[in-house]
Phi, psi and omega in degrees: 000317180296316184292322185292325182293313182303316188297314181297315181285322177294322176295321174292318182297328181287322183290314178293320178302316180298315178296315181297324182290321175300322178295309171306316174302320181286331181257020186290349170262003180267185190288156188295336178292322176300310183302310174304324180293321177303305179303325181290319181294320181294323175292315178293319178298313174311309174297314180295313187303312181299311177302317179299314180304317176294312183296326185278327179246346191236296196257302194252145186207154183075218179300322175296333178289320180300324181295313183294322181295321177299310183298309177303318180298318183286324176292331174288327177289316184290319171301323173294320176297313184293319174299320172300309180302313183291325181294322178299322179293326177289320172303310180299325178291316174304322184286325171296327175293311179298324179300312183296331176287321178293337180266018184295127179286172178303336184285349180080009182270114181273130178244124177286161181301143182283327185293153180296144175242151177302163184300320178296320179289332181287326176286329169292321179294320178289326179291320177299309177311306174298323179297317183291324178294320173297327177286323179300306185301322182290317174303317181290328172292321179295323171296315177302312172299321178291322173298315179298325182287326172290319180299316190293323177298313178299311184290319179296315183299323175298309187294325172297322181299320188299304174298322179299316180294326177284330172291324180296313179304312181293317174299314176301319178293320179291316182294318184278359180071018173292324177250125185218350182279143186311316186295317185284320178303312181300322180287325176298310177304312181296317176300319183295316186295313178304320176289327175297316171305317177300313174297317179303311185299322183295311181293324177299316178301314183294328181281327176294315183296319182297321178296318182295306183294341182266356180068031181255004177296111184257123177264136170256093183285147177193156184269125180225156174284126186291335175290321172298314183303322178291321188288320182290322180286323181288332178291336180285326190254002179304313172307313172305318185288324178292318184288340172261005182058043180253130178281125180254117185243135181222141172211149182216136170297139176300141170076070179230075179284138175229148177263084186214168172279113189292322179298311186293312180289329170298325172301307182307312180293317182301318179303313175309304180307307178304317177298320179294311183305309184294341172254012175255130179292171183293147187067008169284182181224139171237121185255135182232126178233146179235122184224170181241136177229101182064242185258016186236136174258143183235131168251118188242134180237115180248132181238182174238042190276001177087000175104159177249129174311138181301323180295335181279338184305317184294340189255000180304327183266006175289158185291133173076354186277125181242354175073022177213151184281329177289129181261352183295120178294135177285187174298114187084003181285151182259206185257012180081021187252357192299305187285331174292319185290322178298316174303315181296323180283334178288316181293330175295333182268017188051035177256183173231154174220140180209172182221138170224161167285132177204129178062227184287352181205231183221167182234125173255129182245133173250128177233123178227150180295145173285154181308124181092359181251347187287000000 
C-alpha cells in the first residue's frame, strides 16, 4: 500500500512538474511575478493531485475526503496568495531600480533606491552604482584628455610658429643679400642651427608622447645600477646647468640594482633635471638623490624654483602644462611635454612619480621597484 501511494503521488508530481517547467520556459520573458505564480500553482497542483488520487481510490472516502480536499484547496489558495504578494513586491522593487536608472542625471552619478530591496536586487544596484561611477570617471578622464589634446595642438602650433618665423626671416635676409658681412652670416647660421635643434626636440617629444599614449612604448629591460644611470643622465644635462650657472649635485646610495630600460628611464630623469634647471635662478642648486626604502628605489630631484602653487600641483604632469600664461618658449624651452613623457615612462616601468613643495623649491620623486622585488 505504501509503495502504491508513493508511486501514484510521485508519478503525478513528475508529470505536473514537467508541465510547470514547460510553462516557465514559455513564459521566461514575462514578469518575475508571473513566474512565481506559476511556481505556486505547480506546487499546489502537485499536492492536490496526489491527495485527490489517494482519497478517491485508496485511503479516504465520504465526508473525511471532502474535508481533506477543502483543507488542501484552502492551503493552495493561501500559498498562491502569498506567492502573488511576494511577486508584487519583487516587481515593485525592480521597477524602483529601473526608475533610478531612468533618473540618472547628466553627471552620470547613479543613486540606488532608498527603499529596501531584496538581496539580489541590492547586489545589482551596488554593481550598477560602481559601473556608473567607473563610466563617469572614464568620461571625465576622456574629457580631460581631449581638452589636453586641444591645448597641446594650440600650444605646439604657437611654439612651432616662433622658430619657423625666425628661420624664414633669417633665410630671406641671407637670400636677398641684406646680410652679407661674415660675422652676421655666421651668427645667423648658428641661430638657425639652434632653432632647427629646438624644432627637432619638439618633434622627438611629440613622437615619444604619441608612443606612450598609444601603448606602443617597448621597454628593453636589463639590470643596471641606479647610481650609474643617474651619473649618465646628469652628464647629459651638465652643459645646460653651466650655461644657466646652476650648481648640479648628485648622490646615490650604493647597491641600487633596478630592472629597467636604461635609456628610457634616463630620459625620464633628464626631463626632470632639465625642468628643474630651467626653473632654478642663476647661482641656485639642483640636487639629485637616489635612495632605497625597503624594496623601492627613489630618485628625488630638488630645485630652487620657489615652489609650485598648490592648485597647480595636480596638473604638473599634464600634457603641455607649464604653469605660466605665456606660451612662448624661452631659450632652450620645449613644448611642455617633458614631465608628461617622464610620467609615461615611469608608469610603463610599474613605478610612481609625484611632486611636492619642499624648501626653496619643489621635489620630484620617481619610485620604482628594486630588482628582484617586483
